[in-house]
C-alpha positions as CSV (number, residue, x, y, z in Angstrom):
1,X,-4.6,-118.7,64.7
2,X,-7.3,-117.3,66.9
3,X,-9.6,-114.4,66.0
4,X,-7.7,-112.1,68.3
5,X,-4.5,-112.8,66.4
6,X,-6.1,-112.2,63.1
7,X,-7.5,-108.8,64.3
8,X,-4.1,-107.9,65.6
9,X,-2.4,-108.8,62.3
10,X,-5.0,-106.8,60.4
11,X,-4.5,-103.8,62.7
12,X,-0.8,-103.9,62.0
13,X,-0.8,-104.9,58.3
14,X,-3.2,-102.2,57.0
15,X,-1.1,-99.2,58.1
16,X,2.0,-101.0,57.0
17,X,0.6,-101.5,53.5
18,X,-0.5,-97.9,53.4
19,X,2.9,-96.6,54.4
20,X,4.5,-99.1,52.0
21,X,2.4,-97.9,49.1
22,X,3.3,-94.3,49.7
23,X,7.0,-95.2,50.1
24,X,6.9,-97.1,46.7
25,X,5.3,-94.1,45.0
26,X,7.7,-91.7,46.5
27,X,10.7,-93.9,45.7
28,X,9.4,-94.3,42.1
29,X,9.2,-90.6,41.7
30,X,12.6,-89.9,43.2
31,X,14.7,-92.8,42.0
32,X,12.7,-94.4,39.2
33,X,12.3,-98.2,38.8
34,X,15.3,-98.9,41.0
35,X,13.7,-97.0,43.8
36,X,10.4,-98.7,43.3
37,X,12.1,-102.1,43.4
38,X,14.1,-101.2,46.6
39,X,11.0,-99.9,48.3
40,X,8.9,-102.9,47.2
41,X,11.5,-105.3,48.6
42,X,11.5,-103.2,51.9
43,X,7.8,-103.6,52.2
44,X,7.9,-107.3,51.5
45,X,10.7,-108.0,53.9
46,X,8.9,-106.1,56.8
47,X,5.6,-107.7,56.0
48,X,6.9,-111.3,55.8
49,X,9.2,-110.9,58.8
50,X,6.6,-109.5,61.1
51,X,3.9,-111.9,59.9
52,X,6.1,-114.9,60.5
53,X,6.9,-113.6,64.0
54,X,3.3,-113.0,64.9
55,X,2.2,-116.4,63.6
56,X,5.0,-118.2,65.5
57,X,4.2,-116.4,68.8
58,X,0.4,-117.0,68.3
59,X,1.0,-120.7,67.8
60,X,3.4,-120.9,70.7
61,X,1.0,-119.1,73.0
62,X,-1.4,-122.0,72.8
63,X,1.2,-124.2,74.3
64,X,2.5,-122.2,77.2
65,X,3.7,-118.7,78.2
66,X,7.2,-120.0,78.3
67,X,7.0,-121.3,74.8
68,X,5.6,-118.0,73.7
69,X,8.6,-116.1,74.9
70,X,11.0,-118.7,73.5
71,X,9.2,-118.4,70.1
72,X,9.4,-114.6,70.2
73,X,13.1,-114.6,70.9
74,X,13.9,-117.4,68.5
75,X,12.0,-115.8,65.6
76,X,13.7,-112.5,66.4
77,X,17.2,-113.8,66.3
78,X,16.4,-115.9,63.2
79,X,15.0,-112.9,61.4
80,X,18.1,-110.8,62.3
81,X,20.4,-113.6,60.9
82,X,18.3,-113.9,57.7
83,X,18.3,-110.1,57.3
84,X,22.1,-109.9,57.7
85,X,22.7,-112.7,55.2
86,X,20.2,-111.2,52.7
87,X,21.8,-107.7,52.9
88,X,25.3,-109.2,52.6
89,X,24.2,-111.2,49.5
90,X,22.6,-108.2,47.9
91,X,25.4,-105.8,48.7
92,X,26.8,-105.7,45.2
93,X,23.5,-105.9,43.3
94,X,22.8,-102.6,41.5
95,X,19.3,-103.4,40.3
96,X,17.6,-101.9,43.3
97,X,18.1,-98.7,45.3
98,X,19.5,-99.5,48.8
99,X,18.5,-96.2,50.4
100,X,14.9,-96.6,49.2
101,X,14.9,-100.1,50.7
102,X,16.3,-99.0,54.0
103,X,14.0,-96.0,54.5
104,X,11.0,-98.0,53.4
105,X,11.9,-100.8,55.8
106,X,12.3,-98.4,58.7
107,X,9.0,-96.6,57.9
108,X,7.1,-99.9,57.5
109,X,8.6,-101.2,60.8
110,X,7.4,-98.1,62.6
111,X,4.0,-98.4,61.0
112,X,3.7,-102.1,61.9
113,X,4.8,-101.5,65.5
114,X,2.3,-98.7,66.1
115,X,-0.5,-100.6,64.4
116,X,0.3,-103.7,66.5
117,X,0.3,-101.6,69.7
118,X,-3.0,-99.9,68.8
119,X,-4.4,-103.4,67.9
120,X,-3.4,-104.7,71.3
121,X,-5.0,-101.8,73.1
122,X,-8.2,-102.3,71.2
123,X,-8.4,-106.1,71.8
124,X,-9.5,-105.9,75.5
125,X,-8.1,-109.3,76.3
126,X,-8.1,-110.6,79.8
127,X,-4.6,-111.0,81.2
128,X,-5.8,-112.5,84.5
129,X,-8.2,-115.4,84.4
130,X,-11.2,-114.8,86.7
131,X,-12.1,-117.5,89.2
132,X,-8.7,-119.2,89.3
133,X,-7.6,-120.2,92.8
134,X,-4.2,-119.1,93.8
135,X,-2.1,-121.8,95.5
136,X,-1.3,-121.2,99.2
137,X,-4.6,-121.9,100.9
138,X,-5.5,-118.2,101.2
139,X,-9.2,-119.0,101.6
140,X,-8.7,-121.4,104.5
141,X,-6.7,-118.9,106.6
142,X,-9.4,-116.3,106.7
């Protein structure tokens, strides 16, 4: 991973961890240990899923822009399938609080998304490479 990718991950992970900590505390207060476990699982799922997606896209971006988009879409669909399988497998488990899990996952997803967007805005990355000649002989026709 490049330094920009690590800064972006940090910009997204810190607010997510803060929101997750608050969610775990609130869930513990409202639903006890089951709520804390559900909220903790929600924070972990969001953190792992978004980190894996960011790492995959960062790795693929070194190969080509086409691979970057393919990696983004591939990790997205893979994460959705894993999430559905995980929720289906845990549907009958009563050790954790499903509402605490879902509300925490939603809150952490929003926090990660806003943190990542803010991180992108602060990166100041060039999206056009200066000095690159555009095909088509523009300079010769002048």
